[in-house]
N, C-alpha and C positions, 0 to 999 in steps of 0.2 A: 704465915696467910700468902697467899698468889699475888703477884704483882696486877693491877688493876692496868687493864688494856685501856677501857674503855668505859667514860662514864658521862649517862645522859640521864633529861629528862622529856617529856611531851613538850616541843615549843608552844606553849602560848601563842608567841610573835607569829609563829607561820601556823598558825592555827585560824589567825586572826587574817594573815593574807592568802592564807593556801584552800580555804574549806567557804562553801556557802554561808554557812553558819556565819561564819568570821566573815564575812564581808556583809552580810544581812543583818551582822550585827554595827561595823563602821556606818553602813547605810541609814543604823538606829539613830546612831551617833552623832554622825551629820545632822540629818533630819533636825535630829533634839537641838540639836545646840544651833545652828542657824535658826529654826524659831523661837527658839528662848533669847536669843538678838532680836530678829526681828520683835516680838513682840515687849520686849524690855526696851525700844528703838520708840517702836507707839506709847510706849508711858501704862501699857496697862496687859496685866493677866491673868483676865477675867475669862469667866466664860468657860468655851472653847479653847481658851489661851493657853492654858494649864499642860496640855495634850505634850506639849514641844518640851517642858521641864522632862513632865513623864515620860517621856521616849529618853529622853541623853539620861535617866536614873536607871533603866531597863538597860538600857548600853552598858552602862557601867559595874551596873549588877551581875549580868553575867561575863563579863573580860571578867569579872574579880571572881568569879563561882570557877572559869573555867583558870584562870590562873592558882588557884589552890588545890585544885583538880590535879594539875598539875607539878606541883611542889609536896604531896602527897605522895607520886612513888620516882622512882628512883632508880633505876638501871646500872648494873656495874657489870661490864665482861672480862673476864681471866682468859685465861687461855683452857684451864677446862670449865668452867661454870659463866652463867649469868645470874646475875643476885638480884632480886627483887628487896628492896626497899621500901617500907609502905609505910605511911602513916605519917600526922604530923606530931598530934600529942601523942597516939599511943602504936609505938613502930614495932613493926616486922619487919621480918629477914626471910626472903624462899629462895632459895636453890633449886634453879634447873642444870641436870650436869650434863656438859654439852654432847657428851657423847649418846646420850636418852635423844638426843634431837632427830625428829624424822625428817621434818620437815619447814625450812627459811623459806615463805614466802611475803611477797613487796604485794601491795596495792594504791596504785596514786591513780587522782585523776588528771586532767588535764590540769587544773586550776590548782592540783597537790604540788605538779611538777612546774610552774610557775615559783612554787614558792620554795621547792627545792623539799618537798616534806612528802610522807609516805605513810603506810600502815604496814606494817613488819607484823606477822603472826609464826606462831610459831607452834608443831603439833612436838610432840614428844611421849616418851614411855613414862618419865616422870611422874611421880605423884601433884607436881604445881597442873600440870595440863591433864589430868584422867578424864574430866568429867570434858571443858573443852578447852582450845588449846589458846594460848595465851597470844593476845593481838596488844602492840602497842603505836599505841594511833599518837600520828604528826609525829615523829621522825624527822629533824632536820639531820640532810644528806643520809635519806633512807638507802639508797641504791649503795653505798660507799663501805653502810656498817651492817648492810644483812650478806654482802659479799663477803667481808672478813669474820661473821658468824658463819659463815660455811666454809670460810677455811680453818676456823680452829674447831665444827664442827670436825670435820674430816681427819686433821692433825688428832683430836684426842681421841677418837675412833682406833687409830693407828696405833695410838700409844698403848692403849688398851688392849688393843689387839680383839676390838669386835666387830662386826659383821653384821649387815639387818639383814636379813632371809622374808623375803615379802612369801607368804602362806597363801594359796587362792583357793579357795574354799567352792567349789561347781555346786549345785542343787542338784542332784540325781531325782529327786526327784521321790513319789511315795515308795516305800516299802512294798514290794509285790506282796499277795494275796498268799494264803496259804491254801 
């Protein structure tokens, strides 16, 4: 079995710190926590005062769901493959041969840059990405991981003697009528 060069998951902490949705979850948590303590200090949790613990509970549920979502997929990078391990109870393993990768793209917002996370999108001719590119969200150290992937893709292509040829198809219009 090839040696694993990198193993990672989407970062829940990175999502929390580096996305608007994460900031919103933190805001809900803090608002719910402060409100709950305030109303408890007042000695009452009746009427509209129940909104504060509800906000706290919603924030905790969102955080736990995001954590489980990120726990359910792990990525491994070897010299010639990107391996996806999916599932917690029922597992599946899928692979993308690196020589088949056509493009490795990274997207990140200003907020993502603060948390050093990004979204890596991989397009390839592999069956895994035939219908849609593989999108890996909230990747810690995304720039470095993207560069390493690009290097490995180029090395895998060289080792297999694979070259990519782009075919341009021009629409010449309708055929002439006889």
